[in-house]
C-alpha positions, 0 to 999 in steps of 0.5 A: 367855392367861386368857379376859378379860371383856372379850372377852366384850362390849366391843371395845377401842374401848369400853374407857374408863378414867376419869381420876378414879373415878366414881359411876354414880347409876343402874344397873338392875343387877337387870334380866333383861339382867345376870344371865347376865353380872354379875360380868364387868359388874362387871369392867368397871366396876372397870376403867372406875374406875366404883368405886361404883354406887347399884342403882335399886330401881324396885319391892319385888322389884327393891329387895330384889334390889338390897340383895343385891346391894349386899351382895355387891359392895363399892361398891354401894349401893341405892334402893327405891321405886315407880316412877310407872309402877306406882303404882297398887299402892302399898298402905299395907302396901307402904309398910310394907315399904318402910320396913323396907328403909330400915334397911338400912346400904346403902340411901341414898335413897328411889325411884325414885318421880316423876310420868310424865305422858307415859306414865300407865301409872298414872293421875295420881290414883294417881302423886299418891297413890303419890308423896305417900306416898314424899315421906312415907317419905322425910321420916321417914327421912331419906333423900335421894330419887331422882326421875322426872319425864317431862312432869310437871314444874310438878306435880312441884316444886309437890309437892316445894315443900310437902314440901321444909323436911321433906326431905333432898335429892333428884336428878332422875335422868335430866333430859332437859327445858327450861331452865325445868325445869331452873332450877325444880329449882334454884331448890328446891335439887335435884341434877340426874342427866345420862345419855347422853341428852346423846349423843344427837343426836335428841333430847339436843341442847338439854341441851348449852348447859344443862349449864353451868348446873348448879353442880358441887356439884349435879350427879351422873352416871348410865348408867341402864343397860341403857337409853340406850346413847350414840349416838355410841360410837366404835365398834358394840356388840352389842346395845343393852345399856348398862352401867357401864363406859362412864359415862366416855364420858358424862363426856367429854361432859358435861365437853366441854359444861360446858368442864371437864377430865375430870378435873374434872367426875369430881372434882367429880361424885363428891364431890357424889355421896358427900356426897349419897348419905352414902357412905363417904369 
């Protein structure tokens, strides 16, 4: 019998297959943890019916790597931005290099960019400066935004509001905040990305009653792998690395709290993602 990629990593209990093709809008496949077995990771994603992946570019180097992977694999697309943690590195020359990347045919969003006042690896001033520059790039290039926000909801909404008429769509990726913040983003006609955070009984339980408040044409799903491995998986996984093949488990959890079938959730979130990122039919 031929050796399968499944044998390398996923036990049988974690070999899910979504009833509808899914789009993982946030996969950090340029992370070093995927270097040793990326072809197997891709094979497992395909087997799970995760048909489309948006590879997150958090700085220039990783955005270029994401674009290269998107060229290599069908159904892969990429984003390019500077994460708020690295905002202190922003320079006008970097903005010009990012702008050149947006001409790539598989580059579908500006980001990951935004504000993170939780860790402040870059100062709030530097974060706002880099974010403002990337808002301008999104407006100039007509691309949607892939956004990161932690403990910065009021300032994020303030900055987005001043740009909203000039921007295409924008998604708050890996949303984990409270009801007030959610409603503020929905009032700005933003999209919401949900992850396996909702599977975490320690810190994700507050999201569960909020799920149904997100219109299905504003909701998308993601792994944010290799981070945020769901804590309620039905079997143990070697190590703690998350991967796209586990997205159907997250979709199942979100569908439960939304009160709809996995099939409907898959259909609607995929339609939303295809429209948001302007993916080919």
